[in-house]
C-alpha positions, -999 to +999 in steps of 0.1 A: +126+061-731+112+062-696+101+096-683+120+107-652+097+116-624+112+129-592+082+144-572+046+130-569+018+134-543-001+103-533-031+094-511-034+062-491-061+045-473-057+016-449-084-011-447-113-005-423-118-032-396-147-056-401-178-052-380-185-074-350-215-098-353-247-101-332-257-138-332-271-164-309-267-202-308-299-219-318-294-257-317-319-283-311-304-297-278-288-263-266-318-244-252-297-217-237-269-213-263-262-178-255-243-151-278-221-163-305-212-133-325-177-134-338-152-104-340-145-085-373-112-088-390-086-063-389-080-040-418-049-042-438-021-018-435-003+003-463+035-002-462+063+017-481+095-001-490+126+011-507+137-011-537+167-012-560+143-023-589+129+012-593+147+044-603+119+069-608+085+076-591+067+073-625+045+044-613+029+068-589+021+095-614-009+079-631-019+059-600-018+083-570-044+065-547-037+032-530-059+013-507-053-018-485-082-044-481-109-040-454-113-068-429-142-092-431-172-089-408-176-113-380-200-143-383-221-165-361-208-195-342-181-174-329-162-171-362-139-141-366-136-124-400-105-126-420-080-097-416-077-076-447-046-079-471-020-052-466-005-033-496+031-025-502+042+005-522+078+003-535+100+034-541+134+039-552+164+042-528+169+079-522+131+087-518+121+110-491+086+108-477+068+141-465+034+145-448+016+165-476-005+186-450+022+195-425+054+192-447+069+172-419+097+146-429+082+112-423+111+089-435+142+091-457+148+058-476+187+057-480+192+019-480+175-009-499+147-029-484+137-002-457+100-008-448+077+013-427+039+015-421+025+047-437-011+039-428-025+016-401-054-007-407-085-002-385-093-026-355-121-051-360-152-046-340-161-071-311-190-095-316-218-098-289-202-127-274-178-103-255-207-084-239-222-114-219-222-111-182-239-131-154-266-106-154-268-099-190-268-132-208-285-123-242-265-091-252-274-074-284-245-051-283-216-054-308-190-030-321-185-015-356-151-018-371-127+011-366-119+030-399-084+027-413-061+057-415-061+078-445-031+099-453-017+123-480+020+122-487+046+140-510+074+117-523+107+135-534+133+114-551+171+125-546+195+102-564+222+088-546+257+095-561+292+102-550+302+130-575+278+156-589+285+175-622+276+211-623+281+240-647+265+258-675+245+241-703+268+226-730+298+228-705+305+191-714+289+173-685+271+146-706+301+142-729+322+136-698+299+110-682+296+091-714+334+091-716+341+078-680+312+056-676+287+033-694+260+060-693+248+072-727+229+105-721+217+126-752+245+148-764+238+178-786+251+213-794+221+232-781+214+243-745+195+221-721+201+190-741+199+172-708+164+173-696+167+147-667+195+135-643+219+107-655+238+082-634+270+067-644+294+042-626+331+051-629+358+024-624+395+032-617+424+008-611+425-030-617+415-059-596+421-066-567+426-028-559+397-016-583+377+013-571+343+027-584+320+055-576+287+071-591+286+102-610+254+123-614+249+146-643+221+170-640+205+196-664+228+227-667+223+259-646+221+295-659+221+328-640+188+333-620+182+295-618+173+297-580+144+321-591+131+299-618+151+305-647+161+276-669+153+241-656+183+228-638+176+242-603+146+218-598+170+190-601+197+203-579+181+181-550+198+152-568+233+164-559+223+173-523+235+138-513+267+138-533+300+140-515+321+158-541+311+184-567+329+185-601+324+221-615+329+220-653+338+252-671+339+257-708+371+275-718+364+275-756+351+304-776+322+283-785+306+290-752+296+325-764+307+339-730+338+359-727+350+352-691+354+316-679+361+329-643+327+348-643+310+316-654+325+299-624+313+326-600+278+326-615+272+289-611+288+290-575+263+319-566+233+297-577+246+268-557+248+290-527+213+304-533+199+269-535+218+252-505+223+283-481+218+273-445+205+239-456+216+206-440+232+196-472+245+229-482+260+227-516+285+253-510+301+233-482+308+203-503+344+196-515+348+208-551+371+201-580+372+225-609+377+212-645+384+232-676+366+215-705+371+215-743+408+222-740+414+207-775+397+239-787+405+262-757+410+298-757+445+300-739+436+332-720+404+319-706+423+286-695+450+305-679+427+329-660+406+300-647+435+281-635+448+311-616+414+317-600+411+280-589+446+283-574+436+315-554+405+297-541+427+267-532+406+244-555+420+214-571+421+222-609+422+199-640+422+206-677+404+180-698+391+171-732+362+146-732+367+143-770+404+136-772+407+119-737+433+144-725+433+147-687+404+122-682+424+095-663+440+119-641+406+135-633+392+101-625+420+093-601+416+126-585+379+121-578+386+087-564+412+100-541+390+128-530+362+103-521+385+082-500+389+105-469+353+116-471+342+079-471+366+071-442+354+100-421 
């Protein structure tokens, strides 16, 4: 199984320009040949390009330094050196590029095949042919090539999905995504079974009116996650781009927590702590509440959660990913909620 890597630091070095050449024509029947030093070639650039063929940043983890080729030096007979070959680094769609020293956002790759220069190659130096004048006919001056840019960057991957699943560990997120899509995350009865985000494509309806959307399942949250407790908060960046949040709450006694409404409030508090004031504040996103494991539900928990969602004017669904109860209705509700958001 491929390790999921969502943040790395890299260094890039564009190619240096080649040096200009100092040379003179010395031919048998050309007594005053003059300067003939060629120019140095330009150094190669370093490009970054978004690609759908990658879904993690793991290829940078063990190879954090990247260089483009330097330009060749100029030669006699006015021969210009070859330009250095450029290098292209491919990243997944959803990658944000930051300057490692200033923290400034350089580019946000939201579409496939976006391509930018992240380090410019150095200009080649001029040969002595450029320094000849009417009074200075045998110049020995020439230019050294300019160094290529050297930069340090931080890459951060935020998955692109329409719906983000949030909730306590073992609330049924992985079971749900395996039920409604072809995704097959690890499912077990212990906390933090999900160690990395999973994406699944959900389809509703039939052709020609078929609709589809992408659901992201991230590791579960616990109280104090925004202060470093648990491991889910470091992955919440992956639902910053989602358009709808689906909040799953376990209403069975197997959760080990007595109050489902309190579970809902705790997770919402963590979402607010993560996204407060941010451009993609998680608390501002449309939310649907789903009571999970209703096949073994505690009726009192289910009733209180439904009443709380009604008071908050949040759409509420009761589902069981094991029996399939309520799953189709939930899928259609998500598709319907995404339609006006997409139109806007």
